[in-house]
N, C-alpha and C positions, 0 to 999 in steps of 0.2 A: 704398382709402387703407389705409394701412398698422394703423388700430386698429381691423383687423375688418370695414372697410367698413361699418360704420354708423352713419353721423352722429346717424341717429335714439335710438338706442340710449344713445348717450351723453348729446347733449341732454334724452332724459328722464331719466336716470338723474340728470344736474346740478339738474335741474328737482324733479324729487321729493324731492332732498336741502334743497333749498331751502325745499321744500312743509315739510318733515318739521323745518328748522333753525327756522322762524321760530311754525312750532306749537312747538315746545319754548323758545322765548324767552320765549312769550308764555306761558308756563305756567312756566318760573324767576318768571317777575317777577311772578305771580300768586301763589307759592309763598310761605309761612314762611321770615322770615334765617337759618334756619338749612338748609334747603334750597333755597334761592339759594346761601346759601356754600356749600356741599358740594360743589354742581354747575359754579356758573359756572368756575373752568378747565377742565374738561371741554369746558363747550358753546363756550371760547373754543379751543380747540382744534382740536376739531372742524368749528367755522364756518371756522378759518385753511387749514386742510387742504382744505373744501370750495372756499374761495377760490381755493388753490392750482390747484386741480384743473380750475375753468373759468376760469383765464387764461391756462394751457397748452394748454387746448385752442381756447381763444378762438382764440389766437396758428397755432394750424394748421386750424381747421374750413375753411376756406375756399380751403387751398391743396391745390392738385391733386397735389403729389409735394413733400409735407415732406420735410424733412430725418431722415434717421432717427434721431438722436441727440435731435430733436425732439420726435420720435412718443413716442419709447423714455422719455423725462421726463412726457410725458403716461400711457403704460400705468405708470409709477411711483406719478404721482401720483394717478390715476384708486386702485390698490390698496392706496396708502395710505389712501385714505379709504373704500375698500372696509372694510379690517381696522381703521381707526379707528367706524363704523358697527360692527361686531361688537361690540367692545371698549365701547362707552357704551350697549348695548343694556341695562344693568343701570342706565342715568340712565334711558333712554325710558322703560326698565318704573317706577321707580319717580315718574317728574316727571308723564310722559304717562296715565298708567293711571286715576288718580287725577281726572283731568277729564274721562275714558269713562264712568265713575260717575254 
């Protein structure tokens, strides 16, 4: 498979992102309104990016030899989500750290 040959790795990434997004969603729902208002757009964009990669991944996951262009789209979506998670780290620290305390 052109995505590196490791379906389990991509599946695990998506599952971890979904888990973290659910934790973040709950934390934002419980947060004071100013915190929620500040981070809601970033959360929405992060969630959208995860859904894009998940949809693209599901399109090729079980295909023996997916089209190279389709594989490229998945790789681009994965890179975009990984970059979005790095960019969202301040939000994650601000919203999730108080929950852990």
